[in-house]
N, C-alpha and C positions, 0 to 999 in steps of 0.2 A: 576167381570165385566161380563156383558152379552155377548152373541154371536153377538149382534147387534153392539157392539162397540169394535172391536178387537184392539189389540195393533198395533202401527205403523208398516206397512209392508214395504217391500223393494220398492214397488211402491210409497208409501207415501214419503219415504226418497228420492227416485229418483225425484219425482215431486218437493219436497222442494228444492233439489239441482238445478233442472232446473229453478225454479223461481229465485234463487240466481244468477244463470248463466245469466238469462235474465236481471237482474238488472246490473250485471257487464258489459254485452254487451251494455246495454243502456248507462252506464257511458262512456264506451269506444267509443261508437258512438258519444256521445256529444263531446268528446275530438277530435275524428277524423274529425268530421264535424265542429269543431271550434264553437260550440254553446255556446259562452261565457256567454250569458245571463243566461241560465239554469245552467251552471257550477258555476257561481258566486252565484246564489241563493242556489245551493246545498251545496257549501262551507259554506255559511252563516248559513244554517240550521244545518250543522254538528258542526259548532263552538258553536251555541246556545245550542245544545243538549248535546254535549260531552266535550266541552272545557270551559264552563262557570265556573267562580270562585266558585260558590256554589257547583256545581257537583264535581269539583276536590277536594275541601276541605272536603266535607261530605263523599264522596265515597272512595277516595284514601288517605285521611288524609295528603294532601300535603300542606306545608306551602308556600303560595304565597307572593311575594313582593307586597307592597301597590300599586306600579305603575301598576301591572297587573290588579287589580280590577278596577282601574280608567280608564285604556286605553282600556279594553275589549269592553265596549259598543261603544266607538268611532270607534274601528276596525270594529265591526259588521255594524255600520252605514255607514262607508266608503264603505264597500263591497256592501251594498244594493244600495247606491247612484250610484256606478259604474255599477251595474246591470241595474238600470233604464236608465242610460246614454246609455249603450249598446243597450237596447231595443228601445230607441227613435231613435238611429242612424241606426239600422238594420231593423226596422219595415217598410215594403213597404207601399206606399200609395194605397188607394183603386183604383183598375183598372177600367177603363171605356172603355175596349176594344170593338171595333166595332163587332157586332154580325154576320157580314157577314161570310159565310162559308170559311173555310181555303182552299186555293188552294194547292193540293198535290204537293209537291216539289220532285225533283229528288234525291237530296242528303240528305235532312233533313227529317227524319222520326219520330222524337220525340220518343215516347215509342213503336211505332210499328216497326215491323221487315221489313227488305228488302225482296222482293219477287223475283221470277225468272225473272220478268220483269226488275229488277234493276241490272241484272248481270253485265252489262257494267260498271256502276259506282262502283259497289261493287268490281270489279276486281282491282280498284285503291286504295282500302282502307286497304292496308298492310296485307292482308290475303293470298297472293299468295303462300308463302312457305308452310304454314300450309295446305292450300287447296291441293297443289300438293302432299305433303306427305300423306295426308289422301286418296287421289284418287289413288295413287300408291299402297297403302296397300289394299284397299278394292277391287281393280280390280285384285289383285294377285290370281292365281289359287288356292292357299292353303287357302285363306281367307274364313271363314264361317260366323263368326259374330264378331262384335267389338263394342266398347263403346266410344262415344264422351262425354266428361264431362267438365264442367266449372262452374264458379260461376254465380250466377244470374246477368244478365247485361253484361256478357262477349260477347254476340252476337251469341249464339248457333243457334237460329232459323234463323237469317240472314245468317249465315255461310252455313246452310243446304239448305235454300230456294234460296238464291241468289248466292251461291258459288258452292256447291257440285251438287245440282240438275240440274242446267243448263248444267254442264259438262256431266252429264249422259243422257241428252236429245238430244245431238247432233247426227247427222246421223253417224258420225265416231266413236261414243262411242261403246266400246265392251259390255257394259252392259246398261240396261234400268233402270233408277231410278224411284221409286214411293215414294212420300212423304206422310207419315201417321202421322197425328197429334193426339196424345192421349188426351182425355178429360174424361168426365164422362160416355161416352157410353161404351157398351160392346166391348172388344178389337177386336173380330173377325168381328163384325158388322162394326167397324171403318175401318178395313182393306178392307172389302168387298166394302164399300162406296168409298174408295180411288181407288180401281181397276176399279170400275164402271165409276168414273169421269175422271180418268187420262188415263186409257187404253182403254176407250170407249167400255167396255164389256157390254153385255146385263145384265141388272139388274135381269131379270127373270131367266136367266141361272145360275146366281151365288146365287140366293135367298136361296137355301137350302144346299149349299155346306159347308162342314166343312173346317177347316183351311188348311189341306194338299191338299184337292181337289181344294180349292181356289188358292193355290200357283201353282198347276199344270196347272189350266185353265189360270191363268195370264201369266205364262211362255209361253204357246202356243200363247196367244194373242199378246204378246210383240215381239215374234220371236227372243228374246235375253235373256241371263241370267238376272235375276232381282236382283236389290239391293233395299231392302226395308229400308226406312229411318224412324225410329220410333222416332219422336220428342216428347219432354216433357213426357218422359216415367215415370217420377215420379208420374204423374197423375194416372197411373195404380195402384200404391200402395196407393195413397190418397183415391181414390174412391172405391177401393175394399179392405176394411180394414181387413176383416177376411181372414185368410189363406185359408179357404175352398172356399171362393169366387175367390181366385186367382188361385187355383189349375187347373181348366179346361184349361185356356190359357197356364199356365206353362207346362201342360202335352202335349198340342198341339205343343208348341215350342220344347219339348223334342222329340216328334215323328219326327218333321221336322229335328232336328239335328242328330237323330239316322239314318236317311235314306239318301241315296245319293240325292242331290238336286241341281238344278241350281239357287237356291234362296239364296241370302246373306242378312244379316240384320245388320244395324247399329243402335244401341240404343243411344239416346241422353238423358242425365240426369244431373241434378244439382250435382255439386261436393260434396255439404254437404249431399246429399242423396245417394251418390255412394254406401254406405254400404248396401243399400237395394238390390243391384244387386247380393249380395252374395246368395240370395235365388234362383235367376235364374241360377247362376253358379253351385250351388249344384244340381239343377234339371237337368242340362245338363251334369253334372259331368265333367266340363271343366273350367279351369281358363285361361282367355285370357293373351297372352304375351304382350311384349312391343310394338310390331307392330300391336296390336289389340286394344290398348287403346290409345285414342287421346285426350290428355288434351288441351283444348283451352284456351290459356293464354290471359290475358288482355294486353293492349298496353303498351309498354315502353314510356317514355316521348318523345323520338325521333319519334317513330311511331305515337304517338298521334298528334304531331305537323304536321307531314306529312298528316295525315288524315284530320285535320282541314284546312290545306292548299288546299287540293282537294275540300273539301266542300265549302270553301270560293270562290274558282275559279269557281266552278260549279254554285253556287248561286249568283255570281257576288257581293261578299261582300269584302270590303276593308280588307287587311290582312297585319299585321306587323309581319314579320317572327321572328325577334329577340325577340319581346315581347311575342309571342305565345310560343316560346321555353322556355323562362323564366317562363311563366305561367304554362306550362306543368310540369316543373321540381319542382317548388316551391309550387304550389297551387292545381293543379289538381291531382297530384300523391297521392295515399293513403299511409298508413304506410308501405306497402310492396314495395313502389316505382313504382307501376304500376297504370294504368288508365283504368277505365271501359268504354267500348264503349257507353253504354247507358248514362253515364255522359256526354260524348262528344255530343251526340245527343240532350240531354236536354239543354245543354249549347247553342248549335247552334240554337235550336228552340226558346229559350228565346231571343237570340240576334236578330233573324230574326223578332220576333214579336214586336220589338221596333218601336215606331211611326215615328221617324225621321231617315233619311239616316245617319246622323252623329253618331247615336247610333247603327245602324246596321253595325257594323264593329268589326274586331278583332284587336283592338289597345288599348293602355293604357287608353286613355281618355274615350273611350266608356265603358271600364270595371269599371273605377272609378265611372262614373255616373250610371252605371248599378247596382253597389253595390257589385261587386265581386262574388265569386262562393261559399261562405260559406253556408252550408246547402242547396245545390242546389235543390235537389229533394223536400225537405220540402217546400222551398220557391216557387218552381214551382207549387206544388200542392196548396199551400196557395193562391198564386196569381190567379191561375185559378179559385178556389172556391170563391175568393173575388169578382169576376165579377158578381156573383149571387146577386140580390138585397136584398132579404129577408132572414132572418135567417131560416125560415121554409123550404125554397127551398134549402138552403145550407145543412140543416139536412137531407132532403130527398135525396140529391145527395150523401152525405156521407153514408147513410144507404144502398143505392143501391151498392155503392162501397164495403161496408162491406159484403153485401150479396154475392158478387162475390169473397170473400176472406175467406180462412181458416186461421184465426188468430192463432189458436192453433199450426199449423205446418208452418205458414208463407208461404203458398202456395196459388195458385189460387184455388177457390172452384169448378172450372169446368165451363162448358158452360151452361147458363140458358136462356130460352126464356123469352119474356116479361110476358107471362102468369105465368110462374114459379116464376119469380121475384115478381109479384103481389101477388101470393099465399104465397110465403115465407114471405112477408112483410105485409100480411093481418092483420088488427087490429092495425098495427103500423102506417102506412101511407096509404092514399087512393090509389086506383088503378090509378086514374088520376095523382096523384102526382108522382107515380112510372113511369108512361109513360112519363110525362114531364121531369123527371130527367134522364131517359134512353136516350131520344131524345137529350137532351142537352149534356150529357156525351159522346155520340157517334159522336157528330158534328165534322166536319173537323178541326175547330180551337180549339177544346178541346181535343178530342181523348183519354180520360181517360179509355174508354172501347172500345172494338173492336167488331163490328158485324161480325158474322160468319154464313154462309149459311149451313144448315144441313137438307138434304132431303126436300128441298123446304121451310123450316122454318128458320127464322132468330133467332139465339141465340146470347148471349153476354158473353164476358169474360173480365176480367181485362186486360188492355193493356199490363202491364208488372209487373212481381213479384217484381221488384226493387221499385215499388211504395208502397209496403206493409208496410215497417218500417215507412215511412213518413205518410202514411194513418193512421197507428196505433196511432202515436203521435197526429195527427190532430183530430182523432175521439174523443179523450178525451175532446177536446175543443168544438166540434160542437154538440155532443149528450148530451141530458139532462141525469141526473142520472137515472131517471125512465126508459128512453129508454135503457140505457146501462144495467140496471138490467133485464129488460124483454128480451132483446136480449141474454144476458148471460144465463138466465134461460132456454130459448127455446133451445139454442144450446147445452147446457150441458146435459139436460135431454135426448136429442136424442143420444148424445155420450154415456151416461151412460147406456141407455137401449140397444144400439147397441153393447156394449162391455160386455154383461152379468153382468151388474151392478158392474163393477170393481171399487174398492175403489180408483183407480188412477183418476177417473173422479169425485170424490167428490169435493165440492167447497173448495177453499183456504180460509183462514181466511179473507183476504181482500175482496174476492168475496162475501163471506157470509155476511160480514158487509154491503156491498153495497145493497144486496138484502133485508136484514132485515130493513134497513133504508127506503127502497122504498116499503115496504110490502103493504101499503094501495093502491098503484098504480099498483100493479102487475096484469097482465092479464093471468089468469090461463088456460083458454081454455079447450080443451078436455082431456089434460094430467094432470089435477089438482092433481089426487091422486098420480101419479108417481112423479110429481114435489114436492109435500109435503113429500113423502117418501125420496126423494133425499135430501131435506133440513134437514129432521129429522136425517138421517144418517150422514150428514155433521156436524150437531150440536153435535151429540153424539161423533163423532171422536174428535172434538175440546174440548168437555168436558173431554174426556180421556186425550187429550193433556194437558188440563188445570190442571188435577190432577197430571199428570207426571211433568208438569212444576212447580206446587206448591211444590211437593216433592223435586224436584231438587232445587227450590228456597230456600226452608227451609234448605236443606243440605248446599247450598252455603252460606246462611245467617248464619247458625250455624257455619260453618267452618270459615267464615269471622269474626264472633263475637268471636269465640275461638282464632283466630289469634290475636285479640286485648288484650286477657288476658295475664298475665305474662307467663303462660305455652306456649301459642301460639306464643308469641313473641320470646321466647327462642327457640322454634322449628324452627322458621324462621332463627334464628341465626345459628342453627345447619346446616340447608340446605345450607345457604349462605356460611358458613365457609367451608364446604366440597367442594363446587364448587370453591371458591376463592383460596383454598390452592394449586390448580394446577397452579396458576399464580404468585406465590411469591417465594422469595429466600428460601434456606434450613433453614436459621435461623428461619424464621417465620413458616415454616412447622413444625419444632420441637415444637414450642410453641402451634401450633394448635393441634398437637397430644396429648400433655400434657393436654390441655383443655378437649379434648374428653375422656381421661382416667379418669380425675376427674369427668366427666359427666357419668362415668360408661359405657364407650363404647370402651373397649380395642381393639376389633376386627377392628373397623374403624380406631383407632389410628395407629395400626400396618400397616393397609392397606395404610394409607396416607404416613407413613414413608417409607415403602417398594417401593411404586410407585413413590413418589416424590423425595426421597433422595437416589440416586443410586450411585453417584460418590463421594460425600463429606462424607468420613468416619467419620470425626470429628463431623459434625452435627448429623449424624446418631447415633454415640456412645453417644454423649451428651444427645440427646433426650431419648434414651433407658435407660440411667442411671438415668435420672430424673424421668422417669416413674417408674423405679424399686423402687426408694425411696418412691414414693407414695404408692406402694403396700406393702412395708415394714411397713410403718406407719399404713396401714390398716390391718396388720397382715396376709397378703396373701403371705407367704414366697416362696411357690413353683413358683408362677408367677414371683416374684421378682428375684429369682435365675436364672430362664430361661431367663429373660430379661437382667440380668447382663452378662450372658454368651454371648448373642448376642452382647451386648455393648462392651465386651472385645474383641470379634472377630473383630468387626469393628475398635476398637482402635488399634489393632495390625497392621492394614493396613495403619495407618496414618504415613506419612513420616516426617512431620514437628515436630521437638522435642518439641517445646513449646505447640502446640496443643495436642500432644500425652501426655505430662505431665499433662496438664489441665484435659483431659478426664480421665486418669488413677487415678488422685487424686480424681475426682468425684466418680469414680467406687469404689475406696478404702473406701471413706466415706460411700457409700451405703452398702458395705460389713460389715462395722463395726456396722451398725444399725440392722443387722440380729440377731435374738435371738439365732440362732443355730450356735454355733462356729464350730461345726464339718463340717457344710456345707460351712461356710464362710471362714475358714482358708485355705482350698485347693484353693479356688478361689483367695484369697489374694496372695497365692504363685504364681499363674499365673500372677497376676498384678505385683508382685515383679520381676518376670522373665522379663517381658516386660520393667520395669523401669530400670533394669540393662543394657539394650541396649541403653539407652540414653547417648549421648556423652557430651552434655553440662552440666558442673558441677553444675551450678546454678539451672537449671531445674531438674536435677537428684536429687539434694539435696532436692528441694521442694517436688518432688513426694515421695521420701523416707520418708520425714517427715509426709506427709499425710498418707502413708501406716502405719507408726509407730503409728500414732494416732488411726488408725483403729484397730491395734493390741492391743493398750492400752484399747480401749473400749471393747475388747473381753477378758480382764483380762489376756492377754499374755504379761506381762510386760517385760520379758526377751527378747522376740523377738522384742518388741518395742524399748527397749534400744539399742539392737544390731543394729537396723536400724538407730536409731538416731545417734549412733556413726559413722556409715557409712556416714550419712548425714554431720556430723561435719567434717569428713575427706574430704568430697567433698567441704565443705565450705572453707577449707584452700587453695583450688586451685582457688577460685574465686578472680578476680582481682579488681572488682569494689566495692567500699565501700558501695554504696547503695544496690546492690544485696546481698552482704555479710550480711549487717545489716538486710535485709528483711528475709533471710533464718534463721539467728541466732534467730531473734525474734520468728519465727514460731517454732523453736526447743525449745526455752524457754517456749512458751505457751504449747506445747505438753508435755514437761517434767512435767509441773505442773499437768497434768491430769493423770500421772502414779500412780498406787496404791502403789507402793513401793517408799516411800519418800526418803529413803537412796540412792537408785539407781538414783532417779531423781535428788537429790542434787549433787551426783557425776557427773551426766551428765551436770548439770548447771555449775559446776565448770569448766568443759572442755569448755562449751560455753562461759563462762566468760573469760577464757584464750584466746579464739579465738577473742572475742570482743575487748580485750585490744590491739590487733594488728591493729585495725582500726585506720587510721590516721585522718580521718575527725572527728572533735570534735562533730558536730551535729549528725551524724549517730551513732557515738560511744555512745553518750548520749542516743539516742533512744533505742539502743540495751540493754544498761545497765539498763535503766528504765524497759524494758520488762522482763529482767532477775530478776530484783528486785520484780516485780509484781508476777513472778512465785514463787520466794522464799516466798512471802507473802501467796500465795495460799497453799504452803506446810507447813504453820504455822511456818516458820522460819523468824519471823519478824526482829530479830536482824540482820540477814544476809541481809535482804532486806533493812533495814534502813542504814546499812553500805554502801551498794551499792548506794543507793539514795544520800547519802552524797558525795560519789565519783562523782556521776553524777552532783550534785550541784556545787561541786568544779570545774568540767569540764565546767559547764555552765558559771561560773564566768569568765572563760578565753575566752568565745565566744564574739567577738567584734560586730558581726552583730546582730542588735536588733531583727530582725524577727526570726532568729535561736534561739537566747537566749530566747525569749518569748516562742517559741515552746517547748524548753526543760523544761523550768520552768513550763509551763502548764502541761506537762506530769508528772513532779515530783508531782505537786499538785494533779492530778487525781489519781496517784498511791498511794500517801500518804493516800488518803481517803479510800483506800481498805485495809490498814493495820489493823490487829486485835488489835494492841496496840495504842489506841488513844492518850495517853500521848506522846509517842515517835513520833507519826505521827504529832501531833500539834507542837512539838519541831522542827520537820523537816520543817513544813510549815512556822514557824517563820523565819527559815533561808532562805527559799525560798522567803518569803516576803521581807526580807532584801535585797536579790539580786534583786528582782523586782523593789525596790525603786531606784535602781541605773540606771535603763533603762531611757534613755533620751527621746526617742520617746514617745509622749503622747499616741498615739493609741495602740502601743504594750504594754506599761505600764498598760493602763487601761484593756487591754485584759487579761494580766497575773493576775492582781488584781482580776478580775472577776472570773477567774478559781480557784484562791486560795480561794476566798470567797465561791464558790460552794463546794470546798473540806471541808472547815470548816463546812458548812451546813450538809454535809454527816457525819461529826464526831459529830453531835448534838451540835455544837457550833454556834447557830443561831445568838447570839448577835455579836460575832466576825465577822460572815459572813456579817451581815447587815452593820456593821461599815466599813468593807472593801469595800462593794458595794457603800456606800456613798462616800468613798474616790475615788473609781474608777470613779464614776459619776462626781466628782469634776475635776478629771484629764481629763475625756472625754470632758467636756465643754470647755477645752482649745484647743481642736483639731480644726484646721482651715479648713482642707479638709472635704468637706461635705460627701464624700463617706466613708472615714475612720470613721468620727464622727458617721454617721448613723449605720455603722457596729458595732462599739463598743457599742453604745447605745442599739442596738438590743440585743447584748449578755448580757448586764446588765439587760435589761428588762426580758429576758428569765430566768436569774438567780433569779430575784425577783419572777417570776412565780413559779419557783421550790420551793421557800420559802413560797408558798401560800400567797404571799403578792400582790394580784392583784391591790389593791388600789394604790400602788406605781408603779407597772409595767405599768398600762394603761397610766398614764400621761407621762411616759417615752416613750412609744410607740408613743404617740401623737407628742412628740419632734422628735422622729426618722422619723416619716412620714413627718414632716415639713422640716427636714433636707434632706430627700430623694427627696422632690420636687425641691430642689435647685441643684440636681445633673444633669449635662448636658448630660453625657454619658449614652445612653439608656441601654447598657449592665449592667453597674454598678448600675444604678437606678433600673433595673429589679431585680438584686441580692438582693438589700436592701429591696425592696418591697416584695420579696419572703420570706425573713427572718421575716418581719413584719407579713405576713400571717401565717407562721408556728408558730410563737410565740403566736400570738393571739389565736390560737386553744388551747394552753396549759393553758389559763386563765380560772378560774372558772366561770367568768361572761360571759356567751355566748352572751348576748345582747351587751355588750361593745365590745366583740370580733367581732361580726358581723358588728357593727358600724365602727370598724377599717378596716375590710375587704372591706366595701363599699367605704371607702376613698381610700384604696389601689387600688381597681378596677377602681375608677375614675381617679386616677393618671396613672394607667396602660394603660387606653384608650388613654392617650396623648402620649404614646411612639410611635415613628414612625417606629423604626426597628421591623420588623415582628417577627424575631426569639426571640428578647428580650421580646417582648410583649407576645409571646407564653409561654415563660418561666414563667412569672409572672402569667398569666392566669391559667397555669397548676397548679402552687402552690396554687393559690386561690381556684381552684376547688377541689384539694385534701384536703386542709384545711377545706373547708366548710363541708366535710363529717364528720369531727371530732367534729363538734358543736352539741350540744344537741337539737337545734331547726332545725328539718329537713325541715320544710316549708320555713324558711328563707334561709337555705342552698340551697334548690332547686331553690329559687328565684335568689340567687346569681349565681348558675350554669347556669340558663337561660340567665343571663346577660353576663356571661363569654362566653357562646355559641354564642350569638349575636356578641360579640366582635371578637370571633375566626373566624367567617364567613368573616370578613373584612381583614383577614391576606392574603397577596398575595403569600408569599413564601410557597410552598407546603409542604416542610419538616417541617417547624415550625407549619404550620396549622395542619398537621397530628399528631404532638406531643400533641398539646393542645386538639384536638378532642378526641384522645385516652384517655387522662386523664379524660376529662369530661364524656366520656362514662363509664369509669371504676368507677368513683366516683358516677355517677347517679345510677349505678347498686348496689353499696354498700348501697345507700339510698332506694333501691327497686323501683326506678322510672325507669321502663323499657322503658317507652315511650320516656323519655328524653335521655336515653342511646341510643335508636334507632335513635332519631333525630341527635345525635352527630355522630355516626359511619356511618350513611348513607351519611353524607356530607364529608367523608374522600376523599381527592384528589388522593390518590394512593392505589394500590392494597395491598401494605404492611400495610398501615394504616388500610384498611378495615379488613384485617385478624387479625392483632394484637389487634385491639379494640374489635372485636367480640370474639376473644379467651379469652380476659380478662373478658368480660361480662359473657361468658359461664362458666368460672372458678369461678366467684363470685356466680353465680347461684348454681353451684355444691357444693361450700363451704357452702352456706347457708343451703343446704339440708344435708350436712355431715360436721359438725363442726370439725371433726378430721382433715380434709384437711386444715382448717385454722390454726390449731395448727402446722401442718407440715410446712406451710409457715413461721410461726413465729419462729420456731426452726431454719429454714434455714437462 
């Protein structure tokens, strides 16, 4: 890039910020002034640009309800109609005010200030206390200089001219006041002129005097110490822009302050420009104290009401005290609760100008007809300009007002004579038009500009700076675009040249666009080359900006496009998951950490565990042990052992025996998976030591069994058997049959895994002895079946068959059909696992005989189905099919729809396992028909879930999908949200198992639509999590995101995202999938 187009500087950034600030202030002013018409149109434009359906769908990828698309144009139209209504109601009629000169009134000044001639009336206008405080301070012997500051319109000039100055002009006053009004003249010349006029000193005598000499001469002439009142001191900074231009006067003030003097000075300045006084304070090397700074506040509502009462009484206007009090509090007060004096004057002036005496009153009726006070200054200016007949004359008046305004700084531009105004506006409007406009604007009944005598010449200045915001708004309506472009170009080139061609004064993009559009109508004048150079530099700056913006836009588009890719969407999941993990329970924090570990980010996982799980040792130990198992599978033993050490330390802090047992069992399983027995066994010893401290026999036996299994996997059979014997000993102390049966079953299963079959059989004998002591027939049968299965795994089929026969004998004694069916089903399943098929079939025959004695059709059909599946596993398909047909015949006799549907589903699933989909599908059709007759939502959901799961096992995916469609249709009719969620979850999970991913995704989208209608947040969370997980398995990351973004709870948001991230990691590393399958 060339030196002509430098990168954006601090000035550019500052100017951009200022423009944004101006926009914000403009909006704030609209709200403050209750300009409802413009606000409504602004809202309408914002809606059309940023909230329209097309924008939201294309940019944010938001799924909108159909009602939004149809109602949006209606909403926009309603707001526009409302804006038109507001405009009609608030637009004032064209005024036909009589052009007779306005008679100067005593109390109503409009935009002009009170003068020393108005001291009497001003003394009644609620400034007594402020005036006395200021007077006491400035006449104090220690006072040298001070500052009066206040907002535009708070009445600083009136305070000084009609309040402070008259007090200092009385014969009894200890000091003599001199009022000096700063404008665009040289400061010392302005002071000299004030001395000449007010102290009646000889002009020739003061002609060549410097500042200090002037003060000395003035003090002698006044015969009293002087107090100089420097009003509108901000004009000094406005018209002397360069520091070098200001230095002569600042040095003169420094000399005055450094030497003893009988002259005191009060500087009056706008509060928003008070910071400019820092330059003066640094020059004098003095910062004024509290008694030297006089903030002039606006009126409180109570004070404003009293001021209006005085004005009404003076001008003989009707006055409703209670109404005015209400008006001041509710309408006149700004956001700060205060009221500007100039607003009161404008209000009074507009009331006084009404045609009838009925409307020239301070009462509710007059105000209603008058139109209220909303946008008072803007309305005042508009009504005043509306009295001009032609548009050209209005434009001329506005241009004169603008010529007297520094729009850049929102200040007066200074005092200009008629000739200076005509010169400034030359080529824009004629000299005659300028003269006509000035005459009209200065008239007594208009008074938008104030004539000021200056050395025998009449100059003009804007009546009040409070007019500037209103003038700015109206200027855009009255000036043509070509006028505005020429005016902007003339002003800006002068500013640019006067500030060493600073980049701060280059055109903004909006300004440049205005000038470019009006290029054929520009009046170049004598500064053509400078204007063209300014435009060229402005264009180059925005060309640079355009390049930067293009690069930024490309980056943004690239990032946005990347975020739509699978990798980008998963990155969003990572960011969201890390943030959301801070808001959920420890259980979900652990799952989040595991997901990050699988995503190969152990550092973040440990950070989440350490930061989020601080008090729950159980959750912490569980999460760490699960992470360790992952690293064991990935053959990263060092990391796994370190994690298990941390998990064990956390486990030792758990007080609850059950939780402690659960975690220790998990840690024991992890140790067993370590390839290095030398490292694993010492750690198991620590786990064993912790387990021995458990008091509950049931839990202790369970943990010892898990540790024993871990030892068995490490080929340490002796240690495993020793622990299993300890577990058996603990079993004998267990009172509850169910608990005893559960532990004995675990011992039996662990025994089967021992390498030493002899020792294992010995252990099983002891387990068998303990099992025989169980009184409950069903639990006893359950344990005996598990022991038999263990014998079968140890190739001791005879012993296993003998045990199963005992179990069968016990089953025949069970009276309850459900328990009996359960035991017989277990016998059938175990029989299928025996190595001796002949003996197994013989056992199944006996079981079948027992099954035929069951009276309840549903349980009988269930057992027959299980026996048929066992036959199928023993390669006796014919016998299996025969039994299934028999079971089907029995099932058709079932009256209860729920039971019938359940049994039919089991039969269909059995057919599916026999690869007989032709028979399975018609059965599932019957099941679906039966399911539709079930009234209970929960039971219906259970059956439909079974249909969905069985459908996935069929080889015919098309028929399976057809069944799922019917199941989904039935599910949509379920009223209970939790039951509905259950079915939809199952359908979603099942759809992933189908070979046709397109149809599966279509099914998931329907499930998602149905899930959005669920009211219960818990049920909704369950189904959305399942849909997100299943969509991820199908690599449809968009649908997964659609699902988890609709989660109603933080727990759901975390769980669903963790599962999606886990699936992503598992697809990258299939070993992680194998780990899940093993678990």
